[in-house]
C-alpha positions in Angstrom: 0.0 0.0 0.0 1.3 3.5 -0.9 2.3 5.7 2.1 -0.1 8.4 3.1 1.6 11.8 2.8 -1.5 13.8 1.9 -2.3 17.2 3.2 -5.2 15.8 5.3 -3.2 12.9 6.8 -4.1 13.9 10.4 -7.8 14.4 9.7 -10.3 11.7 10.7 -13.6 11.6 9.0 -16.7 9.6 9.8 -18.7 9.3 6.5 -22.2 8.0 7.2 -23.5 9.3 3.9 -24.9 7.2 1.0 -25.4 7.4 -2.7 -23.3 10.2 -4.4 -22.9 13.7 -3.0 -21.6 12.8 0.5 -19.6 9.8 -0.6 -17.9 11.8 -3.3 -17.0 14.4 -0.7 -15.6 11.7 1.5 -13.5 10.3 -1.4 -12.0 13.7 -2.2 -10.9 14.0 1.5 -9.6 10.4 1.5 -7.6 10.9 -1.7 -5.8 13.7 0.1 -4.9 11.7 3.1 -7.9 11.8 5.5 -8.7 8.6 7.4 -12.2 8.2 6.2 -14.4 5.5 7.9 -17.4 4.8 5.8 -20.4 3.6 7.8 -23.1 1.7 5.9 -26.5 0.8 7.1 -27.3 -3.0 7.5 -28.6 -3.2 3.9 -25.5 -1.5 2.6 -25.1 1.7 0.5 -27.8 1.2 -2.2 -25.2 2.1 -4.9 -23.6 -1.3 -4.3 -26.5 -2.6 -6.4 -26.6 0.1 -9.0 -25.2 -2.0 -11.8 -24.1 -3.7 -14.0 -21.2 -3.8 -14.3 -20.0 -5.3 -11.0 -16.7 -6.2 -9.4 -16.7 -8.7 -6.6 -20.4 -8.0 -6.0 -20.1 -4.2 -5.9 -21.4 -2.1 -8.7 -19.2 0.3 -10.6 -21.3 3.2 -9.3 -20.2 2.4 -5.7 -16.6 1.8 -6.7 -16.4 5.2 -8.3 -17.1 7.0 -5.0 -15.5 5.1 -2.1 -11.8 4.6 -2.7 -9.3 5.0 0.1 -12.0 4.5 2.8 -12.3 1.9 5.5 -15.7 0.3 5.6 -17.9 -0.8 8.5 -21.6 -1.6 8.8 -23.7 -0.3 11.7 -27.3 -0.3 12.6 -27.6 3.2 14.0 -31.4 3.0 14.4 -30.7 0.9 17.6 -29.5 2.6 20.8 -26.4 0.4 20.9 -25.6 1.4 17.3 -26.0 5.1 18.1 -23.8 4.7 21.2 -21.1 3.1 19.0 -21.4 6.0 16.5 -20.8 8.5 19.3 -17.7 6.6 20.3 -16.4 6.9 16.8 -17.2 10.6 16.7 -15.4 11.3 20.0 -12.0 11.7 18.3 -13.2 12.6 14.8 -12.6 15.9 13.0 -15.4 15.6 10.5 -18.8 13.9 10.3 -20.5 13.7 6.9 -24.1 12.5 6.7 -27.2 12.7 4.5 -29.9 11.2 6.7 -33.4 12.3 6.1 -34.2 15.5 7.8 -35.2 14.8 11.4 -33.6 11.4 11.7 -30.6 12.3 13.9 -32.9 14.5 16.0 -35.2 11.6 16.5 -32.3 9.5 17.6 -31.3 12.2 20.1 -28.3 13.3 18.1 -29.4 16.5 16.4 -27.2 19.5 15.6 -27.4 21.1 19.0 -26.5 17.8 20.8 -23.6 17.1 18.4 -22.3 20.6 19.1 -22.6 20.1 22.8 -21.0 16.7 22.9 -18.3 17.3 20.2 -17.5 21.0 20.2 -14.5 20.6 17.8 -16.4 18.4 15.3 -17.2 19.8 11.8 -20.6 18.3 11.0 -21.4 18.3 7.3 -24.9 17.6 6.1 -25.8 17.0 2.5 -29.5 17.1 1.7 -31.9 17.7 -1.1 -33.5 21.0 0.0 -32.3 21.8 3.5 -34.3 21.4 6.7 -36.5 24.4 6.5 -38.3 26.6 3.9 -41.2 25.6 1.7 -39.3 22.5 0.4 -37.5 21.8 3.7 -37.0 18.2 4.5 -38.2 16.8 1.1 -36.1 14.2 -0.7 -33.9 15.1 -3.6 -32.1 13.1 -6.3 -29.9 14.7 -9.0 -32.2 14.4 -12.0 -35.2 15.7 -10.1 -33.2 18.7 -8.9 -31.9 19.3 -12.5 -35.6 19.6 -13.4 -36.7 21.7 -10.4 -33.8 24.2 -10.4 -33.9 25.0 -14.1 -30.9 23.1 -15.5 -33.0 20.9 -17.7 -34.8 24.0 -19.1 -31.6 25.3 -20.7 -30.3 21.9 -21.8 -31.2 20.2 -25.1 -31.5 21.1 -28.8 -32.8 24.5 -29.8 -36.6 24.5 -29.8 -36.5 21.0 -28.4 -37.7 19.5 -25.1 -35.7 20.0 -21.9 -33.1 17.2 -21.3 -31.2 16.0 -18.2 -27.5 16.6 -18.4 -26.0 13.2 -19.0 -24.1 13.0 -15.7 -25.0 13.7 -12.1 -23.6 17.2 -12.2 -25.7 18.5 -9.3 -24.7 15.6 -6.9 -21.0 16.0 -7.8 -21.0 19.8 -7.4 -22.8 19.4 -4.1 -20.1 17.0 -3.0 -17.4 19.4 -4.0 -19.1 22.3 -2.2 -19.3 20.0 0.9 -15.5 19.6 0.7 -15.0 23.4 0.3 -17.3 24.0 3.4 -15.5 21.3 5.4 -12.1 22.8 4.6 -13.3 26.3 5.4 -14.6 25.1 8.8 -11.4 23.2 9.6 -9.3 26.3 8.7 -11.5 28.5 11.0 -11.3 25.9 13.8 -7.5 26.4 13.8 -8.2 29.8 15.2 -11.4 29.4 17.3 -10.9 25.8 18.4 -14.6 25.2 17.6 -16.2 23.1 14.9 -19.4 24.1 13.2 -22.3 22.9 11.1 -21.7 22.8 7.3 -24.7 22.3 4.9 -24.8 21.8 1.2 -28.1 21.1 -0.6 -28.7 19.8 -4.0 -31.2 22.6 -4.7 -28.8 25.4 -3.7 -26.0 23.9 -5.7 -28.2 23.3 -8.7 -29.3 27.0 -8.7 -25.6 28.1 -8.3 -24.8 26.3 -11.6 -27.1 28.5 -13.7 -24.4 30.7 -15.1 -24.7 32.7 -17.3 -28.4 32.1 -17.5 -29.3 33.7 -14.2 -27.0 36.8 -14.7 -28.6 37.1 -18.2 -32.1 37.0 -16.7 -31.2 39.5 -13.9 -30.1 42.0 -16.5 -32.5 41.4 -19.5 -35.6 39.7 -17.9 -35.5 37.2 -20.8 -36.0 33.5 -19.8 -33.4 31.3 -21.5 -34.3 28.1 -23.3 -32.3 25.2 -24.7 -29.7 26.2 -27.4 -28.2 22.9 -28.3 -24.4 23.1 -28.1 -24.3 26.8 -28.7 -23.4 29.3 -26.0 -25.9 32.1 -25.3 -23.2 34.8 -24.9 -20.3 33.7 -27.0 -19.9 33.0 -30.8 -18.6 30.9 -32.4 -19.0 28.6 -29.4 -20.7 25.5 -30.8 -20.3 22.2 -32.6 -19.5 22.5 -36.3 -19.5 19.9 -39.1 -16.1 19.3 -40.8 -15.2 17.0 -43.7 -15.1 14.1 -41.2 -16.3 14.3 -37.6 -17.8 17.2 -35.7 -15.6 19.7 -33.9 -16.4 22.0 -31.0 -15.1 25.5 -31.4 -14.8 27.6 -28.2 -13.7 31.0 -29.6 -13.7 33.5 -26.7 -12.2 36.6 -28.3 -11.4 38.4 -31.6 -7.8 37.2 -31.7 -8.9 33.6 -31.5 -11.5 34.2 -34.2 -8.9 35.7 -36.5 -6.6 32.8 -36.0 -9.4 30.3 -36.7 -10.4 32.1 -39.9 -6.8 32.2 -41.1 -6.2 28.5 -40.5 -9.4 27.4 -42.4 -8.6 29.8 -45.3 -11.2 32.5 -44.6 -9.1 35.5 -43.6 -11.9 37.8 -44.9 -14.4 36.9 -42.2 -12.9 38.9 -39.3 -13.3 42.1 -41.4 -16.9 41.4 -42.3 -19.1 43.9 -40.5 -21.4 41.1 -39.4 -18.6 39.3 -37.6 -16.1 41.9 -36.5 -16.9 41.6 -32.7 -18.4 38.9 -30.5 -21.5 41.1 -30.1 -22.0 41.1 -33.9 -21.1 37.5 -34.3 -23.8 36.7 -31.7 -26.3 38.7 -33.6 -25.4 37.0 -36.9 -24.6 33.5 -35.6 -26.7 31.6 -38.1 -25.0 33.3 -41.0 -21.6 32.8 -39.5 -22.2 29.1 -39.0 -23.0 28.7 -42.6 -19.7 30.4 -43.6 -17.6 28.4 -41.2 -19.0 25.0 -42.0 -18.6 25.7 -45.7 -14.9 26.2 -45.1 -14.6 23.4 -42.5 -15.9 20.9 -45.0 -12.4 20.8 -46.6 -10.8 19.7 -43.3 -10.3 16.5 -41.3 -11.6 17.0 -37.8 -8.7 15.4 -35.8 -6.0 17.1 -37.9 -7.7 20.5 -37.7 -8.3 20.3 -34.0 -4.6 19.6 -33.4 -3.6 22.6 -35.5 -6.1 25.0 -34.0 -5.4 24.2 -30.3 -1.7 24.5 -30.9 -2.3 27.9 -32.5 -4.2 29.0 -29.4 -7.8 28.4 -30.5 -9.7 26.4 -27.9 -11.4 23.4 -29.5 -11.9 19.7 -29.4 -13.0 16.8 -31.4 -16.2 15.3 -30.0 -14.8 12.0 -28.5 -16.3 8.9 -26.9 -15.5 7.7 -23.4 -13.1 5.0 -24.6 -11.1 7.5 -26.6 -10.8 9.7 -23.5 -9.4 6.8 -21.4 -7.0 5.8 -24.1 -5.7 9.4 -24.7 -2.0 9.7 -23.7 -2.7 13.0 -22.0 -5.3 11.4 -19.7 -2.6 8.9 -18.7 0.0 11.6 -18.3 -2.3 13.6 -16.0 -2.7 10.4 -13.8 -6.4 10.5 -14.3 -6.7 6.7 -14.4 -6.0 4.8 -11.2 -5.4 1.1 -10.9 -5.3 -0.8 -7.6 -5.3 -4.5 -8.3 -8.5 -5.3 -10.1 -10.0 -1.9 -9.3 -9.8 0.9 -11.9 -11.0 4.4 -11.0 -10.7 8.0 -12.0 -7.9 10.0 -10.5 -8.1 13.3 -8.5 -8.2 16.5 -10.6 -6.8 18.4 -7.6 -3.0 18.5 -8.0 -0.8 19.6 -5.1 3.0 19.9 -5.6 4.2 18.7 -2.2 1.3 16.7 -0.9 -0.4 15.1 -3.9 -3.4 12.8 -3.8 -2.5 9.1 -3.2 -4.5 6.0 -4.1 -3.9 3.6 -1.3 -6.8 1.2 -1.1 -9.6 0.1 -3.3 -13.2 0.7 -2.2 -14.0 -1.5 0.8 -16.1 -4.6 0.8 -19.2 -4.5 2.9 -18.2 -4.2 6.6 -14.6 -5.2 5.6 -12.8 -3.1 8.2 -15.3 -3.3 11.1 -12.9 -5.3 13.4 -10.0 -3.1 12.4 -11.8 0.1 13.2 -13.1 -1.1 16.5 -9.7 -2.3 17.5 -8.3 1.1 16.7 -10.8 2.6 19.2 -10.3 -0.1 21.8 -13.9 -1.3 21.4 -14.9 -4.8 22.1 -16.8 -6.1 19.0 -18.8 -8.7 21.0 -20.4 -5.9 23.0 -22.0 -4.5 19.9 -22.4 -7.7 17.8 -26.2 -7.2 17.4 -25.7 -3.8 15.7 -22.7 -4.8 13.5 -24.0 -6.6 10.5 -21.1 -8.3 8.6 -18.9 -8.3 11.6 -17.9 -12.0 11.3 -17.1 -11.5 7.6 -14.9 -8.5 8.6 -13.1 -10.6 11.2 -12.4 -13.3 8.6 -11.0 -10.7 6.1 -8.8 -9.3 8.9 -7.5 -12.8 9.7 -6.7 -13.4 6.0 -4.6 -10.2 5.7 -3.0 -10.4 9.1 
């Protein structure tokens, strides 16, 4: 196993969250050295079954979010399980959870009680809508939040029906914002000595993603709709046909536009009054697309994309997932992680002295229960009734001892 030299190597995290936002936050912290103990309910994190594909009984969905964690299973709905949780929290720095609103309070471990018993603990809650307000306490999943917060309304083909973004962008951004909040709270704790409550909700994070559509609405009062691949404020910023495959051009200024036109043999376009500035290109975007695609028809997509980006014009061939994995730059940036039979996606956060490390594959169900209890000096037999999978964990420990 690789040594742990991450920037969070002295931080202990109890991750009692399930599904995506919370576990993703826990994995980010774990990749950078935190000791993350993942607590699953007796039935396990439901994403263990969100497949195929599967590896050793765990779905790829679960595997993508739980690397570098130690796993235990605990029935926290029972008093003994809750007592054991409090023992784990006693020396923890961070507690991540996404229980339904009111669950911890019903168990006698609400926000006020946690703050009283663990004054240095950073308590992070991930939820759909928060605990209060008109939608407070209601459940939220990524796609439903994409719909309710307006993301779907601006995604899809022009004049088409709204579409879900094809990845759980709200969940993932909520997880990242949870990490930011946790790190802010830990930094403030270094001065005050006190922990605090950190909350990220799917709804808030979904609304926060509506750039530039919200700023446009604030200023113009116009409600945006789907525009396909085109950008509402920048032109040319869209997918264009070439002689082979489509290319995405992301031209952000007049210099880039001039370079594009020169390399495709249309030096005259930047001087055309219809296209001389971004404002004019936006006004005449349909006419510009006709002109550009007529010139692009003489070019091979891959060859042109390479020439353009090396000349300073942001662009990209529209590629498939397997092409991205096979790309030498993906490998060079260490974005593919292999640990035995496990393959995962690397951390995009690069630190020069304390980089992320990939020490362990995602845990099997209750794999580290015995190990975690031993670390805390806890007799497993005392809590056997609330520790599903304990015997399997003991067997795994014996095998690796």
